[in-house]
C-alpha positions as CSV (number, residue, x, y, z in Angstrom):
1,M,208.1,142.6,15.4
2,F,208.4,140.9,18.7
3,L,204.6,140.4,18.9
4,S,204.5,138.9,15.4
5,I,207.2,136.4,16.2
6,F,205.4,135.6,19.5
7,F,202.0,134.9,17.8
8,L,203.7,132.9,15.1
9,F,205.5,130.8,17.7
10,N,202.2,130.2,19.5
11,S,200.3,129.3,16.4
12,L,202.9,126.7,15.5
13,F,202.4,125.1,18.9
14,A,198.7,125.6,19.3
15,T,196.9,123.3,21.8
16,T,193.5,121.7,21.6
17,Y,191.8,121.2,24.9
18,Y,188.7,119.1,25.7
19,V,185.9,119.8,28.2
20,S,183.4,117.2,29.3
21,N,180.9,116.6,32.1
22,S,182.9,113.5,33.0
23,G,186.2,115.4,33.1
24,D,188.2,116.9,35.9
25,D,190.0,120.2,36.0
26,S,193.1,118.4,37.5
27,N,193.5,116.6,34.1
28,D,195.7,117.9,31.3
29,G,192.6,118.4,29.1
30,L,194.5,117.2,26.0
31,T,192.2,114.3,25.1
32,L,188.6,113.5,25.6
33,S,189.5,110.9,28.2
34,S,191.5,113.4,30.1
35,A,189.2,116.4,29.6
36,F,188.6,119.3,31.9
37,E,185.3,119.5,33.7
38,T,184.6,123.3,33.4
39,L,184.6,125.8,30.6
40,Q,186.1,128.4,32.9
41,H,189.2,126.3,33.6
42,A,189.8,126.1,29.9
43,A,189.2,129.8,29.4
44,D,191.8,130.6,32.1
45,I,194.6,128.8,30.4
46,V,194.1,129.2,26.6
47,I,196.4,131.5,24.6
48,A,196.5,132.6,20.9
49,G,195.9,129.7,18.6
50,D,194.4,127.3,21.1
51,S,191.0,125.6,20.7
52,V,188.6,124.2,23.2
53,L,186.3,121.4,22.1
54,V,183.2,120.8,24.3
55,E,181.3,117.6,24.5
56,D,177.5,117.4,24.8
57,G,176.4,118.2,28.3
58,T,175.2,120.9,30.7
59,Y,177.7,123.5,31.8
60,T,178.2,126.7,33.8
61,G,179.4,129.5,31.5
62,F,182.8,131.1,31.1
63,A,184.5,134.5,30.9
64,L,187.4,134.9,28.6
65,W,189.8,137.8,29.2
66,N,192.7,137.0,26.8
67,G,192.5,136.9,23.0
68,G,194.1,135.4,20.0
69,A,195.6,136.9,16.8
70,E,194.6,137.2,13.2
71,A,196.4,133.9,12.2
72,A,195.9,132.3,15.6
73,P,192.4,132.9,17.0
74,I,191.1,131.3,20.2
75,V,188.3,128.9,19.4
76,F,185.6,127.6,21.7
77,K,183.5,125.0,19.8
78,A,180.7,122.6,20.7
79,T,181.4,119.2,19.2
80,G,177.7,118.1,19.3
81,N,174.3,119.7,19.1
82,N,173.6,119.6,22.8
83,V,176.2,121.7,24.6
84,L,173.9,123.7,27.0
85,I,175.1,126.5,29.2
86,N,172.3,127.2,31.7
87,Q,174.3,128.8,34.6
88,P,176.1,132.1,34.3
89,C,179.7,133.0,34.5
90,S,181.1,135.6,36.9
91,T,179.6,138.5,34.8
92,N,176.1,137.1,34.9
93,D,176.3,136.2,31.2
94,G,176.4,132.7,29.7
95,I,179.6,133.5,27.8
96,N,181.5,136.8,28.3
97,V,184.5,137.7,26.0
98,E,186.1,141.0,27.1
99,N,189.3,142.8,26.1
100,A,190.0,139.8,23.9
101,D,190.3,140.0,20.1
102,Y,190.2,137.2,17.5
103,V,187.9,134.8,19.4
104,I,185.4,132.3,17.8
105,I,182.4,131.1,19.7
106,D,180.7,128.2,17.8
107,G,177.8,126.0,18.4
108,F,176.6,126.6,22.0
109,I,173.1,126.6,23.5
110,V,172.9,129.4,26.0
111,N,169.6,129.7,27.9
112,D,168.1,131.4,31.0
113,Q,170.9,133.8,31.8
114,P,170.4,136.7,34.2
115,R,171.9,139.1,31.7
116,N,173.1,138.2,28.1
117,G,173.4,134.8,26.5
118,I,176.6,135.7,24.8
119,R,178.4,139.0,25.4
120,L,181.5,140.5,23.8
121,A,183.0,143.9,24.8
122,L,186.2,145.6,23.6
123,A,186.7,142.6,21.4
124,D,187.6,143.1,17.7
125,N,187.6,140.6,14.9
126,C,185.5,138.0,16.7
127,I,183.1,135.4,15.3
128,V,179.8,134.3,16.9
129,R,178.2,131.5,14.9
130,N,175.8,128.6,15.1
131,N,174.7,129.4,18.6
132,S,171.2,129.3,20.1
133,C,170.2,131.8,22.8
134,D,166.8,131.5,24.4
135,N,165.0,133.1,27.4
136,N,167.9,135.2,28.5
137,Y,166.9,138.2,30.6
138,E,168.4,141.1,28.5
139,R,169.6,139.9,25.1
140,G,170.6,136.8,23.2
141,I,173.8,138.2,21.8
142,F,175.2,141.6,22.9
143,T,178.4,143.3,21.7
144,A,180.0,146.7,22.6
145,F,183.0,148.3,21.0
146,T,183.5,145.3,18.7
147,D,184.9,146.2,15.3
148,D,184.8,143.7,12.5
149,I,182.6,141.3,14.3
150,L,180.8,138.5,12.4
151,I,177.5,137.2,13.8
152,E,176.1,134.4,11.7
153,H,173.7,131.4,11.8
154,N,172.5,132.1,15.3
155,I,169.0,131.7,16.8
156,C,168.2,134.4,19.4
157,S,164.7,134.0,20.8
158,N,162.4,135.1,23.7
159,S,164.7,137.6,25.4
160,I,162.7,138.7,28.4
161,D,163.6,142.4,28.5
162,E,165.2,143.5,25.3
163,H,166.5,142.2,22.0
164,G,167.6,139.1,20.1
165,I,170.9,140.6,18.8
166,Y,172.3,144.0,20.0
167,V,175.4,145.5,18.4
168,S,176.3,148.7,20.3
169,N,179.0,151.3,21.2
170,S,180.7,152.4,18.0
171,S,181.2,148.9,16.7
172,D,182.4,149.5,13.1
173,R,182.0,147.1,10.1
174,P,179.8,144.4,11.8
175,V,178.4,141.7,9.6
176,I,175.1,140.2,10.9
177,R,173.9,137.5,8.6
178,F,171.7,134.4,8.4
179,N,170.4,134.7,11.9
180,E,166.9,134.0,13.2
181,C,165.4,136.3,15.9
182,F,161.9,135.8,17.2
183,G,159.7,136.2,20.2
184,N,162.0,138.8,21.8
185,N,160.3,141.4,24.1
186,N,161.8,144.3,22.1
187,I,163.7,144.2,18.8
188,G,164.9,141.4,16.6
189,I,168.3,143.0,15.6
190,H,169.3,146.4,17.2
191,M,172.3,148.6,16.4
192,N,173.1,151.7,18.4
193,G,176.2,153.9,18.1
194,D,175.7,155.0,21.8
195,L,177.5,158.3,21.9
196,S,176.8,158.4,25.7
197,A,179.1,155.4,26.2
198,G,182.1,157.0,24.6
199,G,183.8,156.6,21.2
200,D,182.5,158.4,18.1
201,G,178.9,157.2,18.6
202,I,178.7,155.8,15.1
203,I,178.5,152.3,13.7
204,S,180.0,152.5,10.2
205,D,179.5,150.2,7.3
206,A,177.3,147.5,8.8
207,Q,176.1,144.7,6.7
208,V,172.8,143.0,7.6
209,Y,171.6,140.3,5.3
210,G,169.9,136.9,5.1
211,N,168.2,137.2,8.5
212,V,164.7,136.1,9.4
213,L,163.1,138.4,12.1
214,Y,159.6,137.7,13.3
215,D,157.2,137.8,16.3
216,N,159.3,140.4,18.1
217,N,157.3,142.8,20.2
218,L,158.4,146.5,20.3
219,A,160.2,149.1,18.2
220,A,161.2,147.1,15.1
221,G,162.3,143.9,13.5
222,L,165.6,145.8,12.6
223,N,166.4,149.0,14.5
224,M,169.3,151.3,13.6
225,D,170.4,154.4,15.6
226,G,173.5,156.2,14.6
227,V,174.5,153.8,11.8
228,D,176.4,155.2,8.8
229,N,176.1,153.6,5.4
230,P,174.5,150.3,6.4
231,L,173.8,147.7,3.7
232,V,170.6,145.8,4.4
233,Y,169.4,143.2,1.9
234,N,167.7,139.7,1.5
235,N,166.1,139.9,5.0
236,L,162.6,138.4,5.8
237,I,160.9,140.6,8.4
238,Y,157.3,139.8,9.4
239,N,154.7,139.7,12.1
240,N,156.6,142.1,14.5
241,H,154.0,143.7,16.8
242,N,153.8,147.3,17.9
243,A,156.9,147.7,15.7
244,Q,158.3,148.9,12.4
245,G,159.7,146.5,10.0
246,I,162.9,148.5,9.7
247,A,163.6,151.8,11.6
248,L,166.3,154.4,10.8
249,F,166.6,157.2,13.3
250,Q,168.8,159.0,15.9
251,Q,168.4,158.7,19.6
252,D,171.6,158.0,21.4
253,G,173.7,157.7,18.2
254,A,176.0,160.6,17.2
255,I,174.2,160.9,13.9
256,P,170.9,159.9,12.4
257,T,171.2,156.6,10.6
258,R,172.0,157.7,7.0
259,G,173.2,156.4,3.7
260,A,171.3,153.2,4.1
261,S,171.0,150.9,1.1
262,I,167.9,148.7,1.7
263,F,167.5,146.3,-1.1
264,N,165.4,143.1,-1.8
265,N,163.8,142.6,1.6
266,T,160.4,141.1,2.2
267,I,158.6,143.0,5.0
268,I,155.1,142.1,6.2
269,V,153.7,144.3,9.0
270,P,150.7,142.9,10.9
271,D,147.6,145.0,11.8
272,D,149.1,145.8,15.2
273,G,152.4,146.9,13.8
274,R,153.6,150.3,12.6
275,W,155.4,151.3,9.4
276,G,157.2,148.9,7.0
277,I,160.2,151.2,6.8
278,L,160.4,154.3,9.0
279,V,163.0,157.0,8.0
280,N,163.2,159.7,10.6
281,T,164.7,163.1,10.5
282,G,168.1,163.1,8.9
283,S,168.0,159.4,8.0
284,N,166.7,160.3,4.5
285,I,170.2,161.6,3.5
286,G,171.7,159.2,1.0
287,T,169.2,156.5,1.8
288,D,168.1,154.2,-1.1
289,I,165.2,151.8,-0.8
290,F,164.9,149.5,-3.8
291,N,163.4,146.1,-4.7
292,N,161.5,145.5,-1.5
293,I,158.1,143.9,-0.9
294,I,156.6,146.1,1.9
295,I,153.0,145.0,2.8
296,N,151.3,146.6,5.8
297,Q,148.1,145.4,7.3
298,H,147.7,148.3,9.8
299,A,144.6,150.3,9.4
300,W,146.3,153.5,8.2
301,R,150.0,153.2,8.5
302,G,151.7,152.0,5.3
303,S,154.8,150.9,3.6
304,I,157.4,153.7,3.8
305,S,157.5,156.8,5.9
306,T,160.2,159.5,5.5
307,E,160.2,162.9,7.1
308,S,162.0,164.4,4.1
309,T,162.5,163.3,0.5
310,E,165.7,165.4,0.1
311,Q,168.6,163.2,-1.0
312,F,166.3,160.2,-0.6
313,S,165.4,157.6,-3.3
314,S,162.9,154.8,-3.4
315,D,161.8,152.7,-6.4
316,F,161.0,149.2,-7.8
317,N,159.2,148.4,-4.5
318,I,155.9,146.7,-4.1
319,V,153.9,148.8,-1.6
320,N,150.5,149.6,-0.3
321,D,148.6,152.7,-1.3
322,K,149.7,154.2,2.0
323,L,153.0,156.1,2.3
324,S,154.2,159.3,4.0
325,S,156.6,162.1,3.1
326,Q,156.1,163.9,6.5
327,G,156.7,161.1,9.0
328,D,154.6,159.0,11.2
329,G,151.1,160.5,11.8
330,S,150.3,161.3,8.1
331,T,149.8,159.4,4.9
332,I,149.6,160.1,1.2
333,T,148.5,157.9,-1.7
334,F,150.8,156.1,-4.0
335,T,149.9,158.6,-6.8
336,E,150.9,161.5,-4.5
337,W,154.2,159.6,-3.6
338,Q,155.0,159.3,-7.3
339,A,154.3,163.0,-7.8
340,L,157.2,163.6,-5.4
341,G,159.5,161.8,-7.9
342,L,159.5,158.5,-5.9
343,G,158.5,155.1,-7.0
344,S,158.0,155.6,-10.7
345,N,158.7,151.9,-11.3
346,S,157.1,150.7,-8.0
347,L,153.8,148.7,-7.9
348,I,150.8,148.7,-5.6
349,A,150.7,145.3,-4.0
350,D,148.3,142.7,-5.2
351,E,146.5,140.6,-2.6
352,P,149.2,138.6,-0.7
353,E,147.7,135.4,-1.9
354,M,148.6,136.4,-5.5
355,I,152.2,137.1,-4.5
356,F,153.3,134.4,-2.1
357,V,153.1,130.6,-2.2
358,N,151.2,130.4,1.1
359,F,150.7,133.8,2.8
360,S,148.6,132.4,5.7
361,E,151.2,129.8,6.5
362,Q,154.0,132.4,6.2
363,D,155.6,130.9,3.2
364,F,156.9,134.0,1.4
365,H,158.4,132.3,-1.6
366,L,157.1,133.9,-4.8
367,L,154.4,132.5,-7.1
368,Q,155.4,132.1,-10.7
369,D,153.0,134.8,-11.9
370,A,153.6,137.1,-9.0
371,Q,154.0,140.8,-9.8
372,A,157.3,140.7,-8.1
373,V,158.9,138.3,-10.6
374,D,161.2,140.0,-13.1
375,S,160.0,143.4,-11.8
376,G,163.1,144.6,-9.9
377,N,166.0,146.8,-10.6
378,N,169.2,144.8,-11.3
379,V,171.6,145.4,-8.4
380,A,175.0,144.3,-9.6
381,F,176.4,143.2,-6.2
382,L,173.4,141.0,-5.3
383,A,174.3,137.6,-6.8
384,E,172.0,135.5,-4.5
385,D,168.7,135.6,-2.7
386,I,168.1,134.8,1.0
387,E,168.5,131.1,0.3
388,G,171.6,131.4,-1.8
389,N,169.7,130.9,-5.1
390,P,171.2,132.9,-8.0
391,R,170.0,136.4,-8.9
392,P,168.7,137.2,-11.4
393,F,167.0,133.9,-12.4
394,G,165.2,135.4,-15.4
395,L,165.1,138.6,-17.4
396,R,165.4,140.9,-14.3
397,Y,165.8,140.7,-10.6
398,D,162.7,139.7,-8.6
399,I,161.4,142.1,-5.9
400,G,161.8,140.8,-2.3
401,A,164.0,138.5,-0.4
402,Y,163.3,135.5,-2.6
403,E,164.2,135.0,-6.3
404,F,161.6,132.8,-8.0
405,Q,163.3,129.5,-9.0
406,G,160.5,127.5,-10.5
407,T,161.4,128.0,-14.2
408,T,164.1,129.8,-16.1
409,A,163.3,133.0,-18.1
410,L,163.2,131.0,-21.3
411,A,161.0,128.3,-19.9
412,S,158.6,130.9,-18.5
413,I,158.3,132.6,-21.9
414,L,157.7,129.3,-23.7
415,E,155.1,128.3,-21.2
416,K,153.3,131.6,-21.7
417,S,153.5,130.8,-25.5
418,N,151.6,127.5,-24.9
419,I,154.5,125.2,-25.6
420,S,156.5,123.0,-23.3
421,F,160.3,122.8,-23.6
422,H,162.7,119.8,-23.3
423,P,166.3,121.1,-23.5
424,N,168.9,119.4,-25.6
425,P,171.1,117.7,-22.9
426,F,174.1,117.9,-25.3
427,K,173.9,121.7,-25.8
428,S,175.1,124.4,-23.4
429,T,172.3,125.8,-21.1
430,I,174.1,129.0,-20.3
431,F,171.5,130.9,-22.2
432,L,168.7,130.0,-19.8
433,T,169.6,132.9,-17.4
434,N,170.5,135.4,-20.1
435,S,168.7,138.7,-19.7
436,D,168.7,139.6,-23.4
437,L,166.1,137.2,-24.7
438,E,164.3,139.9,-26.6
439,K,167.4,140.2,-28.9
440,M,167.4,136.5,-29.8
441,K,165.7,134.8,-32.8
442,F,163.6,131.7,-32.4
443,S,163.1,129.1,-35.1
444,L,160.7,126.1,-35.1
445,T,161.4,123.1,-37.3
446,N,159.0,120.2,-37.8
447,L,160.0,116.5,-37.6
448,N,160.8,116.6,-41.4
449,G,163.3,119.3,-41.0
450,K,161.2,122.1,-42.5
451,E,161.2,125.5,-40.8
452,V,157.6,126.4,-39.9
453,F,158.1,129.5,-37.8
454,R,160.7,132.2,-37.2
455,G,160.2,135.0,-34.7
456,K,161.2,137.0,-31.6
457,V,159.9,137.6,-28.1
458,V,157.0,140.0,-28.1
459,D,155.3,141.0,-24.9
460,N,157.1,138.3,-23.0
461,K,155.8,135.6,-25.4
462,I,156.7,133.8,-28.6
463,I,153.8,133.9,-31.0
464,V,153.8,130.4,-32.6
465,G,150.8,131.1,-34.8
466,D,148.6,128.3,-36.1
467,Q,151.0,125.5,-36.0
468,P,149.2,122.2,-35.2
469,K,149.8,120.4,-31.9
470,G,152.8,118.2,-32.0
471,T,156.6,118.0,-31.6
472,Y,159.0,120.5,-33.0
473,F,162.7,121.4,-32.7
474,L,163.5,124.9,-31.4
475,T,166.7,126.7,-32.3
476,I,167.7,130.0,-30.7
477,T,170.3,132.3,-32.3
478,N,171.9,135.4,-31.0
479,E,172.4,138.7,-32.9
480,Q,175.4,137.4,-34.6
481,G,173.5,134.3,-35.9
482,R,175.3,131.9,-33.6
483,I,173.1,129.0,-32.1
484,V,173.1,129.5,-28.4
485,H,170.5,126.9,-27.5
486,S,168.3,124.2,-29.0
487,G,165.9,121.6,-27.9
488,M,162.6,119.9,-28.5
489,V,159.3,121.6,-27.9
490,V,155.8,120.3,-27.8
491,K,152.8,122.5,-29.0
492,I,150.0,121.7,-26.5
């Protein structure tokens, strides 16, 4: 009770401090004209509820040893786009948050550090967002024993020794989303339960989505050791060398990564890569792999490798004709994969140029007629794609990280029926994303008001027959006979 009253009191009297290259630590820091000079001085005096606003400039980093509260976090925020930390704090990191909960780090550029760009340890309920971390020796962002951390909208590149983002040491419920990790010597995003460091050695209920991971150089784009029930979706993972796209395994974690839900990712493995998704011993238990595009250009390694198919499911994926049910080192064909009860609704990948807008230029948006469009399994909780576009945007979910947005389901069917569609602007367009088009009735009326055609969707088309070219009115009714959409169409 005393602590609650204390934090409420402090949140009511929270202070905003300013830091500027033109400031002085003998100032009060309460305005930009009376700003502090160093980040460390601000870090030494802030309490729960305080904010530190940092003007563009070049700074030495800071270590923060006291935290905030749920309703009163401590916030360090860059006010411009050029707040650069290029000298380390006392721990050899650019920013170090330790034994401090409820801290927000927002908008910093942290480069060339001897250890980590941004480090958090024994720090729960923290947020690291909108930062750029480049050319740091060990990692861009590193966390240890950090429950309920949110890491979002960061760029972590060119780490000299290790990874872009590394969440470690029994950090439960991390959310890692909308980050870009590239050019790192080892892994794009790595999670490790680290039993040897203490704790239970398990990272539970991680969510990893909306990230773009490419041109990393060892192990994997996304690596998970000792992770329980991770949810991994809407990630774009490509061109990672000597690496898997996604790896599930046990090394220092207390358990094999297990219970993974891996949905709607686009994974492209170059010819010097390894497997698209590698599922090592024990990681098969409870793992589901659905709606992913997994294309591998390696000479013999393929899309998915699992060491056991027990309690393992995989379907509605686009894959190469190279898979494995016995782990790295062996392959089977797609037909043999299906004979194991896997991938009955999956597809062998067409040439990439038939799937993506511009494969050679790494534009992995889907072409309108790509085999991935409307071929996925509808996953109720996935309402958006990697760019925030609605799912599904047609009859069914698309496969991969991107949902095709060029036309609606209705417009696609009409186009395949050789008629163009101009919707009535005074009529509701809710129908255009309805997944039950095949239950609807379609009626064409000529300009004199005479009905010339009535039919349904057959084989994803409306057969309009021998009607002459010209303008008609289209009416669409549901099973109850209610008009749900109308508009003008042109037979071309």
